[in-house]
N, C-alpha and C positions, 0 to 999 in steps of 0.2 A: 933301568935306573939303579945305580949303585948306592948303597947306604953305608956310610961310615960314621963312627962315633968320635966326638971331640975330646973325650976323657976316658980314663980307665976306672974312674970312681963312680960306680953305679949301685952303691949300697950292697955290695957283695954278689951281685948277679954277674954271670959270665958274659963277657962282651960278645962272644960267639952266639950265645943263646939270644941275647938282645937283638942282634942283627937278624937272626933267623926269624924272630917274632915280628919285627918291623917289616922284614921282607915279605912275610906271609900276609900281613895287612896290606902292604902295597900291591902284592900280586892279586889279591882278591879284588881290590878296587880296579886295578888295571883290567882284570877280566870283565868287570862290570862295564867299564868304559869301552872295552873291545880292542884296546891297544895299550902300548906302554910308551913311556917317555925315555929319551936318552939323557944321560948326564949323571950328576952326583948330588946326593942329599947328605949334608953333614948334620947329624942329629946332636943337639947340644943339651946337656943336662943342666937346667937352670931352675933351682928351687926357689928363686927370689921373684919369679913372675909367673903369670899364667902362660900356658902353651901358646906359641905364636909362630908364624912364618915370617921371616924378615923380607921386606921389600928389596933391600939391596942384596946383590948376589956376589959370590966370590970372584977372584981374578980370572978363573977359568969357567965362570958361569955356574958355579955350585949354588945350590939352594941351601938355606939354613933353616932348620926346624928346631924350635926350642920345646922341650917337654919338661915337666916337673915331677917325674916319678922316679922310682928306683927299686932296688931289691928284685924280687921275682913276682911282682904284680903284673903278670903278662897281659891281662885284660885291660889294665889301665894304660900300659904302654900302647897297646893297639888302639884303644879308644882315643887317646890324645894324638897319636901319630896320624891316624887315618883322617881325623878332622883337619889337621894341618895339611896333609898331603892333598886332600880335596881342594884346598885353596889353590894349590899349584895347578891342579887339573882344571880348575875353573877360571884360570887367567886372572888371579886375584889382583895383580898389580895394576890392572887396567880399569878396575871398577871405580865408581864414585860413591861417596858416603851415603847419599840418599837411598841407594838400593842395596847397600851391603847387608842389610838384614836378611835379604833373600839368600845371598851367598852363605852367610853364617848358618842359616837354617838348613841349607843343602849340605853343608859340611857336617852339621850335627847328624843329619840323616845318614851321611856316608859312614860315620862312626858306627851307627847301629847296624847298617847293612854289612859293613866290613866284619864286625864281630860275628854276625850270624853266618856269613860265608866262611869265615875262619873256623868256626865251630864244626862245620861240615867237612872242611878240608882236614882238620886235625884228627877227625875220626879215622881217616884212612891214610893220611900222610903227615904226621906230626913233624914239626920242625926240629924237635930235640927229643932225646930219650924220655919216655914216660909222658909225652905230650898228649897221647890218646886220652889219658885219664882227666885231662884238663879241658877237653873239648866242650863238655857240658857247662863248665864254669864260664866259658866265653859267651855261650848263648844266654846263660842266666844273668850275667853282668849286663848284657844288652837289654834283656827283659826287665830287669830291675829299673833301668833308666827309663825305658818306655812307660813303665807302669807308675812312675812318680805322679803323685797327686797333682802337683803344679803343672804337669804337662797335659792334663785332661780338661776338656770343656765341661762347664757346668751342664747338668742334664737339660736345662731349658734354654740353652744358648746354642745357636748354629755357628759353624765355623765362619760362614760368610759374615754374619753380624759381628762376631768377635773380631774378625780381621778388619772390617770397616772401622770399628772403634779404635783398634790398636795401631792402625797404619801410621798416623801422625807421630806416635811415640816411637815406632820402629824406625821411621825415617830420620829421627834425631839421635837415636842410639841403637846401633845395629847389634850390639852384644848384650842383650837381655836374655840370659840363658833359658829361663823358664819359657819365655815367649818363643824363642828360637826352637826350643824342644817341642813345644806344643805344635808349631807349624810342621816340624819334622815328622811328628806322629801322624799328622793329617796326610803328609806326602807319602809315607811309608807304603801303604797298600798299592798306590800307583806304581812306584818304582820297583816293588817286588813282583808285580804282575807283568811289567813290561820294562826290560832292561834298556830299551831304546831311549828312555828318558836321559840316560847318561850321555848319549850322543848330543842331546840338546845342551846338557850341562857343560860339555867340552867346548861349546861355542859361547858360553856365558861371558859377558864383558868384552865381546869382540866387535861391537858396533859403536858408532858415534852416539854419545849420550851426554847430557849436561844436567845441572841441578834444576833446571826449569822443567825438565820432563816429569811427567807424572807416571803413576803405575800403569796406566793404559798405554802410554808411549813406550814404556819399558817392554811390555809384552808384544806390542806392535813391532818394535825394532828387532826383538829377538826372533820373531817369526820370519822376518825377511832374510835372515842369515841361514835358515834351515832349508835343506832339500825338501821338495814338495812331499816326499814320502814320509817326512817327519813333522810336517806342520800340524798334524792332528795332536801332537804332544802339547803344543802351546794352547790349542783349543781346550784340551782337557784341563790344563792348569788354570786357564782363565775361568773355566766353569767352577773349579774348586774354590778359587779365591773370590769369585763373583765379580770379576773384572770385565 
């Protein structure tokens, strides 16, 4: 996947360095997924909106990712880009609103994992001169996000009970960042222990689904599109969510 920029105005940052940073983020996620995609991603600097991935594509199939950062805030570039790139990897245009909270949570998780993987990569193979010294900052940026108070469960509340209460809210509004982040935190140990979960994510949104389906139907359908060797992944996710 080739990354290009739509403007030269990035707040003083070098275009070459920006592409190197974004390519590092993409490469780390591709390694997690176990493969890469063909095509072009045009990255748009848009300070007037939240980061997003457009549903419509360019005349030659280009993807458009909007981010709202600039300067040399490399961790922020990576954090925003990897979230949006994960939407592409999880077949975002095929999903329906009721279950997009899950995709949003997975993409938030992808940002954290991408930053952690980048930190390791930059220790030995930085994308630009002096990048080695920034590797720890990437990890710390991810840690600060994971450690946010609003992403933690109350001591006396289980994730299953929290999720059961919050599900109707999530089904009506997929982008509640604190809730997406809390879910991402719960998923993080599973995905860090077993990279095969990304195989399951690559098949997200590829089955027939409608707004009448419930969360049980969602996991049932997901399991049907997975190879038998990976069906245990859905079993583990169901156990986590109590579905």
